[in-house]
KENUMAR-913992 format. One record per residue: x, y, z of N, C-alpha, C in turn. Coordinates in pm, 1 decimal. Layout:
<pt><n_x>X</n_x><n_y>Y</n_y><n_z>Z</n_z><ca_x>X</ca_x><ca_y>Y</ca_y><ca_z>Z</ca_z><c_x>X</c_x><c_y>Y</c_y><c_z>Z</c_z></pt>
...
***
This chain:
<pt><n_x>7219.7</n_x><n_y>15867.2</n_y><n_z>4551.8</n_z><ca_x>7253.3</ca_x><ca_y>15729.8</ca_y><ca_z>4479.0</ca_z><c_x>7378.6</c_x><c_y>15651.0</c_y><c_z>4562.6</c_z></pt>
<pt><n_x>7482.0</n_x><n_y>15782.0</n_y><n_z>4558.5</n_z><ca_x>7624.4</ca_x><ca_y>15718.8</ca_y><ca_z>4595.3</ca_z><c_x>7611.3</c_x><c_y>15688.5</c_y><c_z>4760.5</c_z></pt>
<pt><n_x>7504.2</n_x><n_y>15761.0</n_y><n_z>4862.5</n_z><ca_x>7474.9</ca_x><ca_y>15699.5</ca_y><ca_z>4975.4</ca_z><c_x>7417.2</c_x><c_y>15582.7</c_y><c_z>4970.2</c_z></pt>
<pt><n_x>7347.8</n_x><n_y>15547.5</n_y><n_z>4891.3</n_z><ca_x>7264.7</ca_x><ca_y>15400.5</ca_y><ca_z>4890.0</ca_z><c_x>7367.2</c_x><c_y>15304.3</c_y><c_z>4868.7</c_z></pt>
<pt><n_x>7469.2</n_x><n_y>15327.2</n_y><n_z>4762.8</n_z><ca_x>7583.2</ca_x><ca_y>15224.8</ca_y><ca_z>4737.4</ca_z><c_x>7653.5</c_x><c_y>15205.2</c_y><c_z>4846.4</c_z></pt>
<pt><n_x>7701.8</n_x><n_y>15316.7</n_y><n_z>4943.6</n_z><ca_x>7780.1</ca_x><ca_y>15292.1</ca_y><ca_z>5059.0</ca_z><c_x>7748.0</c_x><c_y>15222.1</c_y><c_z>5160.2</c_z></pt>
<pt><n_x>7599.4</n_x><n_y>15211.7</n_y><n_z>5137.5</n_z><ca_x>7521.7</ca_x><ca_y>15136.7</ca_y><ca_z>5241.6</ca_z><c_x>7520.2</c_x><c_y>14965.6</c_y><c_z>5211.5</c_z></pt>
<pt><n_x>7483.2</n_x><n_y>14992.6</n_y><n_z>5079.4</n_z><ca_x>7425.7</ca_x><ca_y>14864.7</ca_y><ca_z>5010.2</ca_z><c_x>7550.9</c_x><c_y>14747.4</c_y><c_z>4975.1</c_z></pt>
<pt><n_x>7660.3</n_x><n_y>14784.2</n_y><n_z>4918.9</n_z><ca_x>7756.7</ca_x><ca_y>14696.3</ca_y><ca_z>4887.2</ca_z><c_x>7826.1</c_x><c_y>14628.5</c_y><c_z>5033.9</c_z></pt>
<pt><n_x>7883.0</n_x><n_y>14706.6</n_y><n_z>5123.8</n_z><ca_x>7927.1</ca_x><ca_y>14627.3</ca_y><ca_z>5239.4</ca_z><c_x>7826.2</c_x><c_y>14539.3</c_y><c_z>5312.7</c_z></pt>
<pt><n_x>7692.6</n_x><n_y>14583.5</n_y><n_z>5284.7</n_z><ca_x>7559.8</ca_x><ca_y>14479.2</ca_y><ca_z>5332.2</ca_z><c_x>7580.4</c_x><c_y>14363.9</c_y><c_z>5236.2</c_z></pt>
<pt><n_x>7585.8</n_x><n_y>14375.6</n_y><n_z>5098.1</n_z><ca_x>7580.7</ca_x><ca_y>14254.0</ca_y><ca_z>5019.8</ca_z><c_x>7714.2</c_x><c_y>14180.3</c_y><c_z>5049.4</c_z></pt>
<pt><n_x>7803.5</n_x><n_y>14231.1</n_y><n_z>5044.8</n_z><ca_x>7947.9</ca_x><ca_y>14173.4</ca_y><ca_z>5069.5</ca_z><c_x>7948.7</c_x><c_y>14121.4</c_y><c_z>5226.0</c_z></pt>
<pt><n_x>7889.3</n_x><n_y>14151.3</n_y><n_z>5304.6</n_z><ca_x>7874.7</ca_x><ca_y>14073.8</ca_y><ca_z>5424.1</ca_z><c_x>7743.9</c_x><c_y>13942.5</c_y><c_z>5440.8</c_z></pt>
<pt><n_x>7675.6</n_x><n_y>13986.4</n_y><n_z>5354.4</n_z><ca_x>7565.1</ca_x><ca_y>13854.1</ca_y><ca_z>5355.3</ca_z><c_x>7619.9</c_x><c_y>13781.2</c_y><c_z>5280.3</c_z></pt>
<pt><n_x>7702.4</n_x><n_y>13797.3</n_y><n_z>5175.3</n_z><ca_x>7746.8</ca_x><ca_y>13679.6</ca_y><ca_z>5071.5</ca_z><c_x>7858.1</c_x><c_y>13610.5</c_y><c_z>5154.9</c_z></pt>
<pt><n_x>7938.4</n_x><n_y>13707.5</n_y><n_z>5230.4</n_z><ca_x>8046.4</ca_x><ca_y>13630.3</ca_y><ca_z>5321.3</ca_z><c_x>7981.6</c_x><c_y>13542.0</c_y><c_z>5408.0</c_z></pt>
<pt><n_x>7900.9</n_x><n_y>13582.0</n_y><n_z>5476.4</n_z><ca_x>7828.0</ca_x><ca_y>13488.2</ca_y><ca_z>5591.6</ca_z><c_x>7757.5</c_x><c_y>13361.1</c_y><c_z>5534.2</c_z></pt>
<pt><n_x>7682.2</n_x><n_y>13355.2</n_y><n_z>5423.0</n_z><ca_x>7639.2</ca_x><ca_y>13272.1</ca_y><ca_z>5357.0</ca_z><c_x>7751.9</c_x><c_y>13148.6</c_y><c_z>5323.9</c_z></pt>
<pt><n_x>7864.2</n_x><n_y>13235.6</n_y><n_z>5258.3</n_z><ca_x>7971.2</ca_x><ca_y>13130.4</ca_y><ca_z>5194.1</ca_z><c_x>8051.4</c_x><c_y>13054.6</c_y><c_z>5333.6</c_z></pt>
<pt><n_x>8044.3</n_x><n_y>13119.6</n_y><n_z>5424.1</n_z><ca_x>8090.7</ca_x><ca_y>13093.8</ca_y><ca_z>5538.2</ca_z><c_x>8027.1</c_x><c_y>12974.1</c_y><c_z>5598.3</c_z></pt>
<pt><n_x>7913.0</n_x><n_y>12995.9</n_y><n_z>5617.7</n_z><ca_x>7805.5</ca_x><ca_y>12878.2</ca_y><ca_z>5660.7</ca_z><c_x>7801.5</c_x><c_y>12775.3</c_y><c_z>5585.0</c_z></pt>
<pt><n_x>7832.1</n_x><n_y>12757.9</n_y><n_z>5449.0</n_z><ca_x>7787.7</ca_x><ca_y>12664.8</ca_y><ca_z>5353.8</ca_z><c_x>7920.8</c_x><c_y>12600.6</c_y><c_z>5329.2</c_z></pt>
<pt><n_x>8042.0</n_x><n_y>12650.4</n_y><n_z>5388.6</n_z><ca_x>8153.7</ca_x><ca_y>12604.1</ca_y><ca_z>5350.3</ca_z><c_x>8206.9</c_x><c_y>12477.6</c_y><c_z>5450.0</c_z></pt>
<pt><n_x>8269.5</n_x><n_y>12367.4</n_y><n_z>5373.7</n_z><ca_x>8259.5</ca_x><ca_y>12226.9</ca_y><ca_z>5477.3</ca_z><c_x>8377.4</c_x><c_y>12271.0</c_y><c_z>5583.4</c_z></pt>
<pt><n_x>8384.6</n_x><n_y>12197.9</n_y><n_z>5659.4</n_z><ca_x>8501.8</ca_x><ca_y>12213.6</ca_y><ca_z>5769.9</ca_z><c_x>8639.5</c_x><c_y>12203.2</c_y><c_z>5746.5</c_z></pt>
<pt><n_x>8633.6</n_x><n_y>12098.5</n_y><n_z>5665.6</n_z><ca_x>8779.8</ca_x><ca_y>12082.5</ca_y><ca_z>5617.1</ca_z><c_x>8828.7</c_x><c_y>12177.1</c_y><c_z>5528.7</c_z></pt>
<pt><n_x>8751.2</n_x><n_y>12280.7</n_y><n_z>5442.6</n_z><ca_x>8795.7</ca_x><ca_y>12380.2</ca_y><ca_z>5365.3</ca_z><c_x>8815.5</c_x><c_y>12539.8</c_y><c_z>5440.6</c_z></pt>
<pt><n_x>8791.5</n_x><n_y>12497.7</n_y><n_z>5553.2</n_z><ca_x>8814.5</ca_x><ca_y>12644.2</ca_y><ca_z>5649.2</ca_z><c_x>8931.2</c_x><c_y>12654.0</c_y><c_z>5696.0</c_z></pt>
<pt><n_x>9036.0</n_x><n_y>12771.9</n_y><n_z>5691.3</n_z><ca_x>9150.3</ca_x><ca_y>12763.8</ca_y><ca_z>5750.6</ca_z><c_x>9176.5</c_x><c_y>12862.2</c_y><c_z>5871.8</c_z></pt>
<pt><n_x>9270.7</n_x><n_y>12872.6</n_y><n_z>5940.0</n_z><ca_x>9296.8</ca_x><ca_y>12959.5</ca_y><ca_z>6051.0</ca_z><c_x>9245.0</c_x><c_y>12960.8</c_y><c_z>6181.4</c_z></pt>
<pt><n_x>9093.8</n_x><n_y>12942.5</n_y><n_z>6172.7</n_z><ca_x>8996.7</ca_x><ca_y>12943.5</ca_y><ca_z>6298.0</ca_z><c_x>8877.0</c_x><c_y>12850.1</c_y><c_z>6245.7</c_z></pt>
<pt><n_x>8813.3</n_x><n_y>12852.0</n_y><n_z>6372.2</n_z><ca_x>8696.8</ca_x><ca_y>12720.7</ca_y><ca_z>6360.1</ca_z><c_x>8583.7</c_x><c_y>12822.8</c_y><c_z>6270.4</c_z></pt>
<pt><n_x>8470.9</n_x><n_y>12740.7</n_y><n_z>6224.5</n_z><ca_x>8368.7</ca_x><ca_y>12803.9</ca_y><ca_z>6157.7</ca_z><c_x>8302.1</c_x><c_y>12891.6</c_y><c_z>6199.0</c_z></pt>
<pt><n_x>8249.0</n_x><n_y>12872.6</n_y><n_z>6355.4</n_z><ca_x>8172.4</ca_x><ca_y>12941.6</ca_y><ca_z>6440.8</ca_z><c_x>8232.0</c_x><c_y>13088.1</c_y><c_z>6465.5</c_z></pt>
<pt><n_x>8358.1</n_x><n_y>13082.5</n_y><n_z>6484.5</n_z><ca_x>8421.2</ca_x><ca_y>13199.1</ca_y><ca_z>6505.8</ca_z><c_x>8416.3</c_x><c_y>13280.7</c_y><c_z>6368.3</c_z></pt>
<pt><n_x>8470.3</n_x><n_y>13231.7</n_y><n_z>6283.8</n_z><ca_x>8440.3</ca_x><ca_y>13317.9</ca_y><ca_z>6123.5</ca_z><c_x>8290.4</c_x><c_y>13391.6</c_y><c_z>6131.3</c_z></pt>
<pt><n_x>8197.4</n_x><n_y>13286.3</n_y><n_z>6128.8</n_z><ca_x>8067.4</ca_x><ca_y>13339.8</ca_y><ca_z>6165.9</ca_z><c_x>8046.0</c_x><c_y>13482.5</c_y><c_z>6221.7</c_z></pt>
<pt><n_x>8109.4</n_x><n_y>13461.3</n_y><n_z>6359.0</n_z><ca_x>8073.4</ca_x><ca_y>13559.2</ca_y><ca_z>6437.9</ca_z><c_x>8125.2</c_x><c_y>13708.0</c_y><c_z>6400.1</c_z></pt>
<pt><n_x>8281.5</n_x><n_y>13690.7</n_y><n_z>6332.2</n_z><ca_x>8365.8</ca_x><ca_y>13788.0</ca_y><ca_z>6296.8</ca_z><c_x>8297.7</c_x><c_y>13846.9</c_y><c_z>6196.2</c_z></pt>
<pt><n_x>8217.9</n_x><n_y>13793.3</n_y><n_z>6101.0</n_z><ca_x>8165.2</ca_x><ca_y>13844.5</ca_y><ca_z>5972.7</ca_z><c_x>8058.2</c_x><c_y>13928.3</c_y><c_z>6044.5</c_z></pt>
<pt><n_x>7974.4</n_x><n_y>13863.1</n_y><n_z>6119.6</n_z><ca_x>7856.8</ca_x><ca_y>13934.4</ca_y><ca_z>6183.9</ca_z><c_x>7887.7</c_x><c_y>14067.8</c_y><c_z>6257.4</c_z></pt>
<pt><n_x>7989.0</n_x><n_y>14052.2</n_y><n_z>6352.1</n_z><ca_x>8022.1</ca_x><ca_y>14163.4</ca_y><ca_z>6415.9</ca_z><c_x>8100.2</c_x><c_y>14289.4</c_y><c_z>6360.2</c_z></pt>
<pt><n_x>8186.4</n_x><n_y>14242.8</n_y><n_z>6295.3</n_z><ca_x>8254.8</ca_x><ca_y>14338.9</ca_y><ca_z>6199.9</ca_z><c_x>8205.3</c_x><c_y>14316.7</c_y><c_z>6050.9</c_z></pt>
<pt><n_x>8132.2</n_x><n_y>14360.4</n_y><n_z>6006.1</n_z><ca_x>8064.8</ca_x><ca_y>14311.0</ca_y><ca_z>5855.8</ca_z><c_x>8186.8</c_x><c_y>14344.2</c_y><c_z>5765.5</c_z></pt>
<pt><n_x>8237.7</n_x><n_y>14487.4</n_y><n_z>5746.0</n_z><ca_x>8318.0</ca_x><ca_y>14498.1</ca_y><ca_z>5645.6</ca_z><c_x>8464.9</c_x><c_y>14412.3</c_y><c_z>5632.4</c_z></pt>
<pt><n_x>8523.2</n_x><n_y>14460.3</n_y><n_z>5778.9</n_z><ca_x>8659.2</ca_x><ca_y>14392.4</ca_y><ca_z>5789.9</ca_z><c_x>8646.1</c_x><c_y>14226.2</c_y><c_z>5785.3</c_z></pt>
<pt><n_x>8568.7</n_x><n_y>14154.7</n_y><n_z>5871.1</n_z><ca_x>8516.6</ca_x><ca_y>14018.0</ca_y><ca_z>5874.4</ca_z><c_x>8513.6</c_x><c_y>13983.2</c_y><c_z>5753.9</c_z></pt>
<pt><n_x>8413.7</n_x><n_y>14032.6</n_y><n_z>5654.5</n_z><ca_x>8373.2</ca_x><ca_y>13966.6</ca_y><ca_z>5519.1</ca_z><c_x>8534.4</c_x><c_y>13951.3</c_y><c_z>5440.8</c_z></pt>
<pt><n_x>8589.7</n_x><n_y>14077.3</n_y><n_z>5423.8</n_z><ca_x>8691.3</ca_x><ca_y>14083.5</ca_y><ca_z>5385.1</ca_z><c_x>8811.8</c_x><c_y>14001.9</c_y><c_z>5423.0</c_z></pt>
<pt><n_x>8837.3</n_x><n_y>13962.2</n_y><n_z>5535.4</n_z><ca_x>8945.3</ca_x><ca_y>13900.9</ca_y><ca_z>5582.1</ca_z><c_x>8889.6</c_x><c_y>13740.5</c_y><c_z>5554.4</c_z></pt>
<pt><n_x>8752.9</n_x><n_y>13682.5</n_y><n_z>5538.2</n_z><ca_x>8688.5</ca_x><ca_y>13547.4</ca_y><ca_z>5534.4</ca_z><c_x>8717.8</c_x><c_y>13526.4</c_y><c_z>5377.0</c_z></pt>
<pt><n_x>8705.6</n_x><n_y>13654.1</n_y><n_z>5265.1</n_z><ca_x>8744.1</ca_x><ca_y>13618.3</ca_y><ca_z>5182.0</ca_z><c_x>8882.7</c_x><c_y>13597.1</c_y><c_z>5115.0</c_z></pt>
<pt><n_x>8954.6</n_x><n_y>13648.8</n_y><n_z>5208.9</n_z><ca_x>9103.3</ca_x><ca_y>13652.0</ca_y><ca_z>5202.4</ca_z><c_x>9186.3</c_x><c_y>13514.9</c_y><c_z>5214.6</c_z></pt>
<pt><n_x>9156.9</n_x><n_y>13506.5</n_y><n_z>5361.1</n_z><ca_x>9214.9</ca_x><ca_y>13436.3</ca_y><ca_z>5447.4</ca_z><c_x>9138.9</c_x><c_y>13286.7</c_y><c_z>5507.0</c_z></pt>
<pt><n_x>9021.2</n_x><n_y>13291.5</n_y><n_z>5509.9</n_z><ca_x>8931.3</ca_x><ca_y>13219.2</ca_y><ca_z>5581.0</ca_z><c_x>8886.7</c_x><c_y>13070.4</c_y><c_z>5506.2</c_z></pt>
<pt><n_x>8888.7</n_x><n_y>13062.9</n_y><n_z>5373.5</n_z><ca_x>8846.2</ca_x><ca_y>12983.9</ca_y><ca_z>5309.6</ca_z><c_x>8952.3</c_x><c_y>12933.4</c_y><c_z>5202.7</c_z></pt>
<pt><n_x>8967.9</n_x><n_y>12783.1</n_y><n_z>5193.8</n_z><ca_x>9077.4</ca_x><ca_y>12711.7</ca_y><ca_z>5116.0</ca_z><c_x>9027.8</c_x><c_y>12707.4</c_y><c_z>4992.1</c_z></pt>
<pt><n_x>9101.0</n_x><n_y>12764.9</n_y><n_z>4900.8</n_z><ca_x>9020.1</ca_x><ca_y>12762.8</ca_y><ca_z>4749.3</ca_z><c_x>9102.4</c_x><c_y>12684.3</c_y><c_z>4671.8</c_z></pt>
<pt><n_x>9056.3</n_x><n_y>12595.6</n_y><n_z>4577.4</n_z><ca_x>9101.7</ca_x><ca_y>12504.5</ca_y><ca_z>4476.7</ca_z><c_x>9202.0</c_x><c_y>12606.1</c_y><c_z>4392.6</c_z></pt>
<pt><n_x>9313.3</n_x><n_y>12551.0</n_y><n_z>4340.0</n_z><ca_x>9391.5</ca_x><ca_y>12644.4</ca_y><ca_z>4226.9</ca_z><c_x>9314.8</c_x><c_y>12664.6</c_y><c_z>4094.6</c_z></pt>
<pt><n_x>9228.4</n_x><n_y>12573.1</n_y><n_z>4062.0</n_z><ca_x>9192.6</ca_x><ca_y>12578.3</ca_y><ca_z>3929.4</ca_z><c_x>9068.7</c_x><c_y>12702.7</c_y><c_z>3963.4</c_z></pt>
<pt><n_x>8992.3</n_x><n_y>12732.8</n_y><n_z>4074.9</n_z><ca_x>8932.9</ca_x><ca_y>12808.5</ca_y><ca_z>4083.2</ca_z><c_x>8955.7</c_x><c_y>12965.2</c_y><c_z>4060.0</c_z></pt>
<pt><n_x>9093.9</n_x><n_y>12974.7</n_y><n_z>4108.7</n_z><ca_x>9186.0</ca_x><ca_y>13093.8</ca_y><ca_z>4102.0</ca_z><c_x>9179.0</c_x><c_y>13161.0</c_y><c_z>3960.1</c_z></pt>
<pt><n_x>9194.0</n_x><n_y>13075.6</n_y><n_z>3883.6</n_z><ca_x>9168.5</ca_x><ca_y>13166.8</ca_y><ca_z>3732.7</ca_z><c_x>9320.1</c_x><c_y>13180.1</c_y><c_z>3667.2</c_z></pt>
<pt><n_x>9406.3</n_x><n_y>13235.0</n_y><n_z>3744.1</n_z><ca_x>9532.4</ca_x><ca_y>13255.5</ca_y><ca_z>3698.2</ca_z><c_x>9637.4</c_x><c_y>13175.6</c_y><c_z>3723.4</c_z></pt>
<pt><n_x>9597.9</n_x><n_y>13073.4</n_y><n_z>3801.4</n_z><ca_x>9740.9</ca_x><ca_y>12980.4</ca_y><ca_z>3840.6</ca_z><c_x>9764.8</c_x><c_y>12853.9</c_y><c_z>3721.4</c_z></pt>
<pt><n_x>9646.4</n_x><n_y>12828.3</n_y><n_z>3672.2</n_z><ca_x>9650.9</ca_x><ca_y>12729.3</ca_y><ca_z>3555.5</ca_z><c_x>9675.8</c_x><c_y>12579.6</c_y><c_z>3600.5</c_z></pt>
<pt><n_x>9687.1</n_x><n_y>12569.4</n_y><n_z>3730.2</n_z><ca_x>9718.1</ca_x><ca_y>12442.7</ca_y><ca_z>3793.6</ca_z><c_x>9588.1</c_x><c_y>12361.8</c_y><c_z>3866.2</c_z></pt>
<pt><n_x>9591.6</n_x><n_y>12216.5</n_y><n_z>3781.3</n_z><ca_x>9445.2</ca_x><ca_y>12176.2</ca_y><ca_z>3822.0</ca_z><c_x>9474.6</c_x><c_y>12093.8</c_y><c_z>3978.2</c_z></pt>
<pt><n_x>9327.6</n_x><n_y>12062.2</n_y><n_z>4008.1</n_z><ca_x>9356.9</ca_x><ca_y>11976.4</ca_y><ca_z>4138.1</ca_z><c_x>9354.7</c_x><c_y>11846.4</c_y><c_z>4089.6</c_z></pt>
<pt><n_x>9445.7</n_x><n_y>11745.6</n_y><n_z>4109.5</n_z><ca_x>9451.7</ca_x><ca_y>11625.2</ca_y><ca_z>4030.5</ca_z><c_x>9388.4</c_x><c_y>11519.0</c_y><c_z>4111.0</c_z></pt>
<pt><n_x>9329.8</n_x><n_y>11556.7</n_y><n_z>4253.6</n_z><ca_x>9256.6</ca_x><ca_y>11462.0</ca_y><ca_z>4315.2</ca_z><c_x>9103.7</c_x><c_y>11448.3</c_y><c_z>4254.9</c_z></pt>
<pt><n_x>9065.6</n_x><n_y>11538.3</n_y><n_z>4205.6</n_z><ca_x>8924.0</ca_x><ca_y>11538.7</ca_y><ca_z>4144.6</ca_z><c_x>8924.2</c_x><c_y>11438.7</c_y><c_z>3997.7</c_z></pt>
<pt><n_x>8819.4</n_x><n_y>11400.1</n_y><n_z>3960.8</n_z><ca_x>8842.6</ca_x><ca_y>11344.7</ca_y><ca_z>3827.7</ca_z><c_x>8730.1</c_x><c_y>11432.9</c_y><c_z>3767.7</c_z></pt>
<pt><n_x>8789.4</n_x><n_y>11471.8</n_y><n_z>3654.1</n_z><ca_x>8745.6</ca_x><ca_y>11566.7</ca_y><ca_z>3549.3</ca_z><c_x>8656.0</c_x><c_y>11485.6</c_y><c_z>3440.7</c_z></pt>
<pt><n_x>8519.3</n_x><n_y>11541.2</n_y><n_z>3419.6</n_z><ca_x>8462.5</ca_x><ca_y>11476.6</ca_y><ca_z>3301.6</ca_z><c_x>8530.2</c_x><c_y>11500.4</c_y><c_z>3176.7</c_z></pt>
<pt><n_x>8545.9</n_x><n_y>11406.7</n_y><n_z>3094.4</n_z><ca_x>8625.4</ca_x><ca_y>11384.0</ca_y><ca_z>2978.0</ca_z><c_x>8519.1</c_x><c_y>11328.0</c_y><c_z>2851.8</c_z></pt>
<pt><n_x>8522.4</n_x><n_y>11413.4</n_y><n_z>2755.8</n_z><ca_x>8402.8</ca_x><ca_y>11402.4</ca_y><ca_z>2629.0</ca_z><c_x>8464.3</c_x><c_y>11252.5</c_y><c_z>2578.1</c_z></pt>
<pt><n_x>8373.6</n_x><n_y>11173.9</n_y><n_z>2519.4</n_z><ca_x>8395.6</ca_x><ca_y>11025.9</ca_y><ca_z>2478.1</ca_z><c_x>8512.8</c_x><c_y>11049.0</c_y><c_z>2357.5</c_z></pt>
<pt><n_x>8492.6</n_x><n_y>11159.2</n_y><n_z>2287.4</n_z><ca_x>8620.5</ca_x><ca_y>11184.7</ca_y><ca_z>2189.9</ca_z><c_x>8727.0</c_x><c_y>11194.6</c_y><c_z>2234.7</c_z></pt>
<pt><n_x>8758.9</n_x><n_y>11234.8</n_y><n_z>2341.6</n_z><ca_x>8855.5</ca_x><ca_y>11278.8</ca_y><ca_z>2417.3</ca_z><c_x>8920.3</c_x><c_y>11154.8</c_y><c_z>2507.5</c_z></pt>
<pt><n_x>8839.5</n_x><n_y>11045.4</n_y><n_z>2542.2</n_z><ca_x>8845.0</ca_x><ca_y>10934.7</ca_y><ca_z>2636.4</ca_z><c_x>8921.6</c_x><c_y>10804.7</c_y><c_z>2554.6</c_z></pt>
<pt><n_x>9066.0</n_x><n_y>10782.7</n_y><n_z>2578.4</n_z><ca_x>9120.2</ca_x><ca_y>10664.6</ca_y><ca_z>2513.1</ca_z><c_x>9074.8</c_x><c_y>10561.3</c_y><c_z>2542.7</c_z></pt>
<pt><n_x>9035.6</n_x><n_y>10538.1</n_y><n_z>2646.3</n_z><ca_x>8985.7</ca_x><ca_y>10389.5</ca_y><ca_z>2686.9</ca_z><c_x>8853.2</c_x><c_y>10354.1</c_y><c_z>2626.1</c_z></pt>
<pt><n_x>8754.4</n_x><n_y>10501.4</n_y><n_z>2615.3</n_z><ca_x>8632.7</ca_x><ca_y>10456.3</ca_y><ca_z>2529.8</ca_z><c_x>8656.6</c_x><c_y>10428.4</c_y><c_z>2378.0</c_z></pt>
<pt><n_x>8742.8</n_x><n_y>10505.9</n_y><n_z>2325.9</n_z><ca_x>8792.0</ca_x><ca_y>10482.1</ca_y><ca_z>2169.4</ca_z><c_x>8836.2</c_x><c_y>10359.5</c_y><c_z>2159.3</c_z></pt>
<pt><n_x>8915.6</n_x><n_y>10301.7</n_y><n_z>2270.8</n_z><ca_x>8975.8</ca_x><ca_y>10151.3</ca_y><ca_z>2236.8</ca_z><c_x>8887.1</c_x><c_y>10040.7</c_y><c_z>2242.8</c_z></pt>
<pt><n_x>8761.5</n_x><n_y>10078.9</n_y><n_z>2318.9</n_z><ca_x>8644.2</ca_x><ca_y>9987.0</ca_y><ca_z>2332.4</ca_z><c_x>8560.5</c_x><c_y>9977.8</c_y><c_z>2188.5</c_z></pt>
<pt><n_x>8581.0</n_x><n_y>10106.5</n_y><n_z>2168.2</n_z><ca_x>8476.9</ca_x><ca_y>10108.1</ca_y><ca_z>2011.6</ca_z><c_x>8555.7</c_x><c_y>10051.8</c_y><c_z>1882.5</c_z></pt>
<pt><n_x>8702.0</n_x><n_y>10069.4</n_y><n_z>1925.4</n_z><ca_x>8793.0</ca_x><ca_y>10043.8</ca_y><ca_z>1804.5</ca_z><c_x>8792.0</c_x><c_y>9898.1</c_y><c_z>1732.8</c_z></pt>
<pt><n_x>8774.6</n_x><n_y>9801.3</n_y><n_z>1835.7</n_z><ca_x>8760.1</ca_x><ca_y>9661.1</ca_y><ca_z>1776.4</ca_z><c_x>8667.9</c_x><c_y>9656.1</c_y><c_z>1671.6</c_z></pt>
<pt><n_x>8545.5</n_x><n_y>9680.5</n_y><n_z>1694.2</n_z><ca_x>8441.5</ca_x><ca_y>9649.2</ca_y><ca_z>1635.7</ca_z><c_x>8408.9</c_x><c_y>9755.2</c_y><c_z>1516.9</c_z></pt>
<pt><n_x>8437.4</n_x><n_y>9869.5</n_y><n_z>1514.6</n_z><ca_x>8428.2</ca_x><ca_y>9946.2</ca_y><ca_z>1410.7</ca_z><c_x>8519.7</c_x><c_y>9927.1</c_y><c_z>1316.3</c_z></pt>
<pt><n_x>8647.4</n_x><n_y>9885.7</n_y><n_z>1344.0</n_z><ca_x>8767.7</ca_x><ca_y>9856.5</ca_y><ca_z>1252.0</ca_z><c_x>8697.4</c_x><c_y>9763.9</c_y><c_z>1167.3</c_z></pt>
<pt><n_x>8676.8</n_x><n_y>9658.8</n_y><n_z>1210.3</n_z><ca_x>8673.2</ca_x><ca_y>9539.2</ca_y><ca_z>1142.5</ca_z><c_x>8534.0</c_x><c_y>9544.4</c_y><c_z>1029.4</c_z></pt>
<pt><n_x>8433.3</n_x><n_y>9607.3</n_y><n_z>1087.0</n_z><ca_x>8304.1</ca_x><ca_y>9644.3</ca_y><ca_z>985.6</ca_z><c_x>8360.7</c_x><c_y>9729.7</c_y><c_z>860.2</c_z></pt>
<pt><n_x>8465.2</n_x><n_y>9842.9</n_y><n_z>913.9</n_z><ca_x>8521.6</ca_x><ca_y>9947.1</ca_y><ca_z>799.0</ca_z><c_x>8603.4</c_x><c_y>9862.4</c_y><c_z>732.4</c_z></pt>
<pt><n_x>8677.8</n_x><n_y>9795.6</n_y><n_z>773.5</n_z><ca_x>8787.0</ca_x><ca_y>9689.6</ca_y><ca_z>656.1</ca_z><c_x>8682.0</c_x><c_y>9600.8</c_y><c_z>579.3</c_z></pt>
<pt><n_x>8577.1</n_x><n_y>9548.6</n_y><n_z>626.3</n_z><ca_x>8496.9</ca_x><ca_y>9462.9</ca_y><ca_z>546.0</ca_z><c_x>8433.3</c_x><c_y>9514.2</c_y><c_z>435.9</c_z></pt>
<pt><n_x>8363.9</n_x><n_y>9630.9</n_y><n_z>463.5</n_z><ca_x>8286.8</ca_x><ca_y>9729.8</ca_y><ca_z>372.7</ca_z><c_x>8408.7</c_x><c_y>9771.8</c_y><c_z>264.4</c_z></pt>
<pt><n_x>8512.3</n_x><n_y>9815.5</n_y><n_z>291.3</n_z><ca_x>8619.3</ca_x><ca_y>9860.1</ca_y><ca_z>200.5</ca_z><c_x>8644.0</c_x><c_y>9742.1</c_y><c_z>96.7</c_z></pt>
<pt><n_x>8679.1</n_x><n_y>9616.9</n_y><n_z>150.9</n_z><ca_x>8701.2</ca_x><ca_y>9475.3</ca_y><ca_z>77.7</ca_z><c_x>8580.0</c_x><c_y>9480.1</c_y><c_z>-46.1</c_z></pt>
<pt><n_x>8475.2</n_x><n_y>9489.3</n_y><n_z>31.2</n_z><ca_x>8313.6</ca_x><ca_y>9446.3</ca_y><ca_z>-87.8</ca_z><c_x>8351.9</c_x><c_y>9575.8</c_y><c_z>-185.9</c_z></pt>
<pt><n_x>8371.1</n_x><n_y>9685.3</n_y><n_z>-121.0</n_z><ca_x>8372.5</ca_x><ca_y>9798.2</ca_y><ca_z>-254.4</ca_z><c_x>8484.0</c_x><c_y>9774.7</c_y><c_z>-354.7</c_z></pt>
<pt><n_x>8607.2</n_x><n_y>9733.3</n_y><n_z>-301.3</n_z><ca_x>8720.1</ca_x><ca_y>9690.3</ca_y><ca_z>-395.9</ca_z><c_x>8712.1</c_x><c_y>9577.2</c_y><c_z>-492.2</c_z></pt>
<pt><n_x>8623.3</n_x><n_y>9470.3</n_y><n_z>-437.6</n_z><ca_x>8595.1</ca_x><ca_y>9347.4</ca_y><ca_z>-519.5</ca_z><c_x>8489.4</c_x><c_y>9378.7</c_y><c_z>-606.6</c_z></pt>
<pt><n_x>8438.9</n_x><n_y>9465.2</n_y><n_z>-606.0</n_z><ca_x>8293.1</ca_x><ca_y>9496.1</ca_y><ca_z>-681.2</ca_z><c_x>8360.9</c_x><c_y>9562.9</c_y><c_z>-811.7</c_z></pt>
<pt><n_x>8311.7</n_x><n_y>9511.0</n_y><n_z>-934.7</n_z><ca_x>8333.2</ca_x><ca_y>9587.9</ca_y><ca_z>-1047.9</ca_z><c_x>8291.6</c_x><c_y>9744.2</c_y><c_z>-1094.6</c_z></pt>
***
C-alpha cells in the first residue's frame, strides 16, 4: 500500500498542478510565462508541481485563510438585511404604514 501511495500522491499532485496551471489566467501567473510553467510541471513532476503551487500563481489574500485581509477590488455579495441602501429604500414605505397602524390601534377603545 505504501508503494502505491508513493506513486499516486506525486502523480495526483502533478495532475492537479498542471490543470491549475493551464486554467489560470495569464495575469495571475508570476515569474515565468504560462507555457514554461506547464513544461516545468510536466518534465519535473514533483519539483515543478511544488514550485507552481508555491511561487507560480498569484493568490488572493482572502484565499489564504490566515491573513484576514479582503480584496477590496471585488464586490462581495451582501444580504438584504445587511445592505444599508436596500434598507433605506424600504424604510420610507414601511415606516409610514407602521405609524398609521399604530395610530389606528391607539385611537380605538
